[in-house]
C-alpha positions as CSV (number, residue, x, y, z in Angstrom):
1,M,-39.2,-85.1,189.4
2,S,-40.3,-84.7,185.8
3,E,-41.8,-81.4,186.9
4,Q,-38.8,-80.1,187.8
5,E,-37.0,-81.0,184.4
6,D,-39.3,-79.9,182.5
7,A,-39.0,-76.2,184.2
8,S,-34.9,-76.8,183.8
9,E,-33.3,-74.9,181.6
10,S,-29.9,-76.5,179.6
11,L,-27.3,-74.0,179.5
12,S,-24.0,-75.2,177.7
13,F,-20.3,-73.7,179.2
14,L,-18.1,-74.8,176.5
15,P,-16.6,-71.9,174.6
16,S,-16.2,-71.9,171.2
17,E,-13.2,-71.9,170.7
18,Q,-13.0,-74.9,173.1
19,A,-15.1,-77.2,170.1
20,S,-11.8,-78.7,168.9
21,V,-11.1,-80.3,172.6
22,E,-10.3,-83.8,172.1
23,P,-12.8,-86.4,173.9
24,F,-11.7,-87.8,177.2
25,E,-9.8,-90.7,176.6
26,E,-9.7,-93.4,179.0
27,S,-6.3,-95.2,179.9
28,S,-5.2,-98.9,180.3
29,E,-5.7,-100.0,183.5
30,S,-4.5,-103.2,185.5
31,E,-6.7,-106.0,185.3
32,T,-7.9,-105.7,189.1
33,Q,-8.7,-102.1,188.4
34,S,-10.3,-103.2,185.5
35,Q,-12.3,-106.3,187.9
36,E,-13.2,-103.6,190.0
37,F,-15.0,-101.9,187.7
38,E,-16.7,-104.2,185.9
39,G,-18.0,-105.3,189.3
40,E,-19.5,-101.6,190.2
41,I,-21.3,-101.5,187.1
42,M,-23.0,-104.9,187.6
43,G,-23.7,-103.9,191.2
44,F,-21.3,-105.9,193.5
45,D,-17.3,-106.1,194.2
46,G,-16.8,-109.1,192.2
47,A,-18.1,-112.9,192.9
48,P,-14.8,-114.3,193.8
49,D,-14.8,-112.4,196.7
50,F,-18.3,-112.9,197.8
51,L,-17.7,-116.8,197.8
52,D,-14.7,-116.5,199.9
53,K,-16.1,-116.9,203.6
54,N,-12.2,-115.4,204.5
55,Y,-12.9,-112.0,202.3
56,E,-12.3,-108.8,204.1
57,P,-13.4,-105.6,202.9
58,K,-11.1,-103.6,201.9
59,K,-10.4,-100.8,204.4
60,W,-9.5,-96.9,203.9
61,R,-5.6,-97.2,203.4
62,E,-3.8,-95.6,206.0
63,P,-0.8,-93.4,206.4
64,L,-2.2,-91.5,203.2
65,E,1.5,-90.6,203.2
66,N,2.8,-94.3,202.2
67,L,0.9,-94.1,198.8
68,E,2.4,-93.6,195.3
69,K,1.7,-90.3,194.1
70,I,-0.6,-90.1,191.0
71,A,0.6,-87.5,188.4
72,E,-1.9,-84.7,188.0
73,A,-4.1,-85.3,184.9
74,A,-6.3,-82.8,182.7
75,N,-7.2,-79.2,184.3
76,V,-10.6,-78.9,182.8
77,F,-14.0,-80.3,182.1
78,K,-16.6,-79.4,179.5
79,L,-20.0,-78.9,181.7
80,G,-23.5,-78.5,180.8
81,H,-26.3,-77.2,183.2
82,K,-29.7,-77.7,184.5
83,Q,-31.3,-75.7,187.0
84,V,-33.7,-77.5,189.9
85,A,-36.1,-76.1,191.9
86,A,-34.2,-73.4,194.2
87,H,-35.2,-71.9,197.9
88,R,-32.9,-69.3,198.2
89,S,-30.1,-67.0,196.8
90,T,-27.3,-69.2,195.2
91,P,-23.8,-67.5,195.4
92,A,-21.2,-67.0,192.8
93,L,-17.3,-67.9,193.8
94,G,-15.8,-65.6,191.3
95,K,-18.4,-63.1,192.3
96,R,-18.6,-62.0,196.3
97,I,-21.4,-63.1,198.2
98,R,-23.0,-59.8,199.8
99,K,-24.8,-60.4,203.1
100,Q,-27.6,-59.2,205.1
101,G,-27.8,-59.0,208.9
102,T,-27.9,-56.6,211.9
103,A,-24.2,-57.0,212.9
104,I,-22.4,-53.6,213.2
105,K,-20.2,-54.0,209.7
106,G,-20.7,-53.0,206.2
107,K,-23.5,-51.0,204.9
108,Y,-26.7,-50.0,206.3
109,I,-29.2,-50.8,203.6
110,T,-32.5,-51.0,205.2
111,Y,-34.2,-51.6,208.4
112,K,-36.5,-53.9,210.6
113,M,-38.8,-54.3,213.6
114,P,-36.3,-55.4,216.2
115,K,-37.4,-58.9,217.5
116,E,-35.5,-58.0,221.5
117,K,-32.7,-55.4,221.9
118,A,-31.8,-53.0,218.3
119,S,-28.1,-53.5,218.5
120,S,-28.1,-50.3,216.0
121,I,-30.8,-48.1,215.9
122,A,-32.0,-46.7,212.8
123,L,-32.8,-43.3,213.6
124,D,-34.1,-42.4,210.3
125,A,-36.5,-44.9,210.0
126,S,-37.6,-44.4,213.7
127,I,-38.2,-40.8,213.4
128,R,-40.5,-41.8,210.2
129,A,-42.6,-44.1,211.8
130,A,-43.0,-41.8,215.0
131,A,-43.8,-38.7,213.0
132,P,-47.8,-39.3,212.5
133,Y,-48.1,-39.7,216.1
134,Q,-46.5,-36.6,217.3
135,K,-49.9,-34.3,217.6
136,A,-51.4,-36.9,219.8
137,R,-48.8,-37.5,222.2
138,A,-48.1,-33.5,222.5
139,C,-51.9,-32.9,223.7
140,S,-52.0,-36.6,225.8
141,E,-48.6,-35.8,227.6
142,K,-47.3,-32.9,229.2
143,S,-43.2,-32.6,227.3
144,N,-40.6,-30.4,226.5
145,L,-39.6,-33.1,223.6
146,A,-39.7,-31.5,220.2
147,L,-40.0,-35.0,219.1
148,K,-41.5,-38.0,221.1
149,I,-40.6,-41.7,219.9
150,D,-41.9,-44.3,221.6
151,I,-40.8,-48.1,221.7
152,Q,-42.8,-49.7,218.8
153,D,-41.3,-46.9,217.0
154,V,-37.5,-47.9,217.0
155,R,-36.3,-49.3,213.9
156,E,-33.2,-51.5,214.0
157,K,-30.6,-51.1,211.3
158,I,-29.7,-53.9,208.6
159,Y,-26.2,-53.7,206.9
160,E,-24.8,-55.5,204.0
161,Y,-21.0,-57.2,203.9
162,Q,-19.2,-59.6,201.7
163,A,-19.3,-62.5,203.6
164,P,-16.3,-65.3,203.1
165,L,-17.7,-68.8,202.0
166,S,-16.7,-72.5,203.4
167,I,-16.5,-74.4,200.2
168,V,-16.3,-78.2,201.4
169,F,-15.9,-80.9,198.2
170,V,-17.1,-83.9,198.2
171,L,-15.8,-86.3,196.0
172,D,-16.1,-89.7,194.8
173,A,-12.8,-92.3,194.9
174,S,-14.7,-95.0,193.4
175,G,-13.2,-96.9,190.3
176,S,-14.9,-95.2,188.0
177,M,-14.6,-92.1,188.8
178,F,-10.7,-92.1,189.5
179,R,-9.6,-90.1,186.9
180,M,-11.9,-87.7,187.3
181,L,-11.0,-87.3,190.7
182,K,-7.7,-86.6,189.9
183,Q,-8.3,-83.4,187.9
184,M,-10.5,-81.8,190.7
185,K,-6.4,-81.0,191.8
186,T,-6.6,-78.1,189.4
187,V,-9.7,-76.7,190.2
188,I,-9.2,-76.6,193.3
189,M,-6.0,-74.8,193.1
190,S,-7.9,-72.3,190.6
191,L,-9.2,-71.1,193.8
192,H,-6.2,-70.4,195.9
193,D,-6.3,-66.1,194.8
194,D,-9.8,-65.6,196.1
195,A,-9.4,-68.0,199.1
196,Y,-5.8,-65.9,200.1
197,Q,-7.6,-62.1,199.6
198,N,-11.3,-63.6,201.3
199,R,-10.3,-65.5,203.6
200,D,-12.3,-68.3,202.0
201,K,-11.8,-71.7,202.9
202,V,-11.7,-75.2,201.3
203,G,-12.1,-78.6,202.7
204,L,-11.9,-82.0,201.3
205,I,-14.0,-85.1,201.3
206,V,-13.6,-88.3,199.8
207,F,-16.1,-91.5,200.1
208,Q,-15.0,-95.0,198.9
209,G,-15.2,-98.5,200.8
210,Y,-17.6,-97.9,203.5
211,E,-17.0,-94.7,204.8
212,A,-16.4,-91.0,204.1
213,V,-12.9,-89.9,205.0
214,V,-12.2,-86.1,205.8
215,L,-9.0,-85.7,204.0
216,Q,-8.7,-81.8,204.9
217,Y,-11.2,-79.7,207.2
218,P,-12.0,-76.0,205.7
219,T,-8.5,-74.2,205.3
220,V,-7.1,-71.4,203.4
221,N,-4.2,-73.3,202.6
222,L,-5.5,-74.7,199.2
223,P,-2.0,-76.5,198.9
224,A,-2.1,-78.7,201.3
225,V,-6.0,-79.5,200.3
226,V,-4.1,-80.6,196.7
227,E,-1.7,-82.8,198.8
228,K,-4.0,-84.6,200.3
229,L,-6.1,-85.9,197.0
230,S,-2.6,-86.6,195.7
231,F,-2.6,-89.7,197.4
232,V,-6.3,-90.9,197.3
233,Q,-6.7,-94.5,195.5
234,S,-9.7,-95.9,194.4
235,D,-12.5,-98.4,195.6
236,S,-15.1,-100.0,193.8
237,W,-17.4,-98.9,196.8
238,T,-19.5,-96.0,196.8
239,P,-20.8,-94.8,200.3
240,L,-22.8,-92.2,198.8
241,A,-24.9,-91.1,201.9
242,S,-22.0,-91.0,203.9
243,G,-19.9,-88.6,202.2
244,L,-23.0,-86.3,202.0
245,Q,-23.7,-86.6,205.8
246,R,-19.7,-86.2,206.7
247,G,-19.7,-83.0,204.3
248,L,-23.1,-81.5,206.3
249,E,-21.1,-82.0,209.6
250,V,-18.1,-80.3,208.6
251,L,-20.0,-77.3,207.0
252,K,-22.3,-77.1,210.4
253,T,-19.2,-77.1,212.5
254,E,-18.0,-74.1,210.6
255,V,-20.8,-72.4,210.7
256,K,-20.9,-72.6,214.6
257,R,-17.3,-71.0,214.8
258,N,-18.3,-68.2,212.3
259,K,-22.3,-67.3,211.7
260,D,-21.1,-64.9,208.7
261,I,-19.7,-67.8,206.4
262,I,-21.5,-69.2,203.5
263,P,-21.6,-72.9,203.5
264,I,-21.2,-74.4,200.1
265,L,-21.0,-78.6,199.1
266,V,-19.6,-79.3,196.0
267,V,-20.4,-82.7,195.2
268,L,-18.7,-84.7,192.4
269,T,-20.5,-88.4,191.8
270,D,-22.1,-90.5,189.2
271,G,-24.4,-91.2,191.4
272,G,-23.5,-95.3,191.6
273,A,-24.3,-95.3,195.4
274,N,-24.3,-98.9,196.7
275,V,-23.4,-98.4,200.7
276,P,-25.7,-97.4,203.2
277,I,-24.6,-95.0,206.0
278,S,-25.0,-97.9,208.7
279,Q,-21.1,-99.2,206.9
280,N,-22.2,-103.0,207.3
281,A,-20.9,-104.7,204.6
282,P,-23.2,-104.9,201.6
283,P,-24.6,-108.2,200.1
284,A,-23.4,-110.0,198.1
285,F,-26.5,-110.1,195.7
286,H,-28.1,-106.5,195.8
287,N,-32.2,-106.0,195.3
288,S,-34.4,-103.7,195.1
289,Q,-35.2,-103.2,199.1
290,Y,-31.6,-102.5,199.3
291,Y,-31.0,-99.9,197.0
292,N,-34.6,-98.3,198.1
293,Q,-32.8,-97.8,201.4
294,L,-29.8,-96.2,200.1
295,E,-32.0,-93.8,198.1
296,E,-34.2,-92.7,201.1
297,E,-30.7,-92.1,203.1
298,I,-29.6,-89.8,200.4
299,K,-33.0,-88.2,200.6
300,E,-32.9,-87.6,203.9
301,V,-29.2,-86.4,203.9
302,S,-30.0,-84.1,201.2
303,E,-33.0,-82.5,203.0
304,E,-30.9,-81.9,206.2
305,L,-28.8,-79.5,203.8
306,R,-31.8,-77.7,202.8
307,E,-32.7,-77.3,206.3
308,G,-29.3,-76.5,207.4
309,H,-29.1,-74.1,204.3
310,V,-26.1,-75.4,202.9
311,F,-25.6,-74.4,199.2
312,T,-24.9,-77.4,197.3
313,I,-23.8,-78.3,193.7
314,V,-24.0,-81.8,192.0
315,L,-21.4,-83.0,189.1
316,W,-22.3,-85.7,187.5
317,P,-20.0,-87.2,184.2
318,E,-21.9,-88.0,181.3
319,N,-20.4,-91.0,181.0
320,A,-22.2,-92.5,184.0
321,K,-25.0,-92.5,181.9
322,M,-24.0,-96.2,180.3
323,R,-24.7,-97.5,183.8
324,G,-28.3,-97.0,184.1
325,P,-30.8,-94.3,184.6
326,R,-30.4,-94.9,188.3
327,H,-27.1,-93.3,188.9
328,R,-28.2,-89.4,187.1
329,R,-31.8,-90.0,189.2
330,I,-29.6,-90.5,192.7
331,A,-27.5,-87.5,191.7
332,E,-30.5,-85.3,190.3
333,A,-32.1,-86.2,193.7
334,I,-29.4,-84.7,196.0
335,A,-29.8,-81.6,193.9
336,D,-33.8,-81.7,194.1
337,Y,-33.7,-82.4,197.4
338,S,-31.4,-80.0,198.8
339,G,-32.6,-77.4,196.7
340,G,-29.0,-77.2,195.0
341,D,-28.0,-77.0,191.5
342,F,-27.1,-80.1,189.1
343,F,-24.3,-80.1,186.5
344,V,-23.9,-82.4,183.6
345,I,-20.2,-83.3,182.9
346,K,-19.4,-83.8,179.5
347,S,-15.9,-84.3,178.7
348,T,-12.6,-82.2,179.4
349,A,-13.0,-78.6,179.3
350,E,-13.1,-75.3,181.0
351,I,-14.0,-76.5,184.6
352,T,-12.0,-73.7,186.2
353,D,-13.7,-70.8,184.6
354,L,-16.8,-72.4,185.7
355,I,-15.8,-72.7,189.4
356,H,-14.6,-69.1,188.8
357,G,-18.4,-68.2,189.0
358,R,-18.9,-66.8,185.5
359,E,-21.8,-69.2,185.2
360,F,-21.3,-71.7,187.4
361,F,-23.8,-70.9,189.7
362,E,-27.2,-68.8,188.7
363,T,-28.0,-66.7,190.9
364,Y,-32.1,-66.2,191.7
365,T,-34.0,-65.6,194.8
366,T,-37.4,-67.2,196.1
367,G,-39.2,-66.2,199.3
368,R,-37.9,-68.6,201.4
369,P,-35.8,-66.1,204.1
């Protein structure tokens, strides 16, 4: 991690005119929510619960329609940026992504040697490949053809076209992230016009309690996504690895349905993972072995994101630093092992503009295909 941090660049996305924005203010919460938040900071969900043998963990609150709607919060964030090791081109949501392939659509830009049967022959490139051998072929073969093209001369066209996006937001619904979670509604709705025009899809997953739940599979109907987010309530447990795994599964399904899409996973979390993928009830007192298991699961799922060519973006609130260095280390590890980007959310400011791609995604390319 240290080598990547030394190589990283720090970018600030806060416009000068936003310098006077008031800092994010904590609102008063009920005594119960305060106890949950305190328990999450200390690494357990309130000692009295665990002393009760009849204690039953909180389950996902269903149906969502019966939950009280919570008013929308502020619609902006301030973000800082840290770029970690990259392994492919990263897309910009506001700038349409151009994807290359052999499918007969888009603009013909270059050619390649076909692996099997060529779907579209690049005649110009094939002629150039055959030209140096015409004299030898004319002498060795009796033919009236002006040009002799053999199978090894054939080249296949590569087209460039604008690819649709499939964006899945994986949001931390633990107690410490709840107010920030609500602010994502405005961010998601800001994508509405682009999603409608370019057939981009947006999905929503929240993780809390002992599991991650898909509230909305990728769709172009963004108001439906926001509506589902309005009914989410907080919980003090954070099954982070389960959220990442569920997001990967959803995007894999999307790619199977349409191989031309660009899969993007946006993760909003403070990195306070405290529930393993197994979904078993965590022990009353966490030890180092337990946390090592959690971090190993997060590493494995992040590497699967990388292998699945999923573009991963991690948003981490700066105020989570008061909970210790472990939380940031976990959030950075997700971006590191997935080959994605890591952003620090400082306070309420311009996240909507960033999501639209002004500076949110740095475009870079490496040698990885």
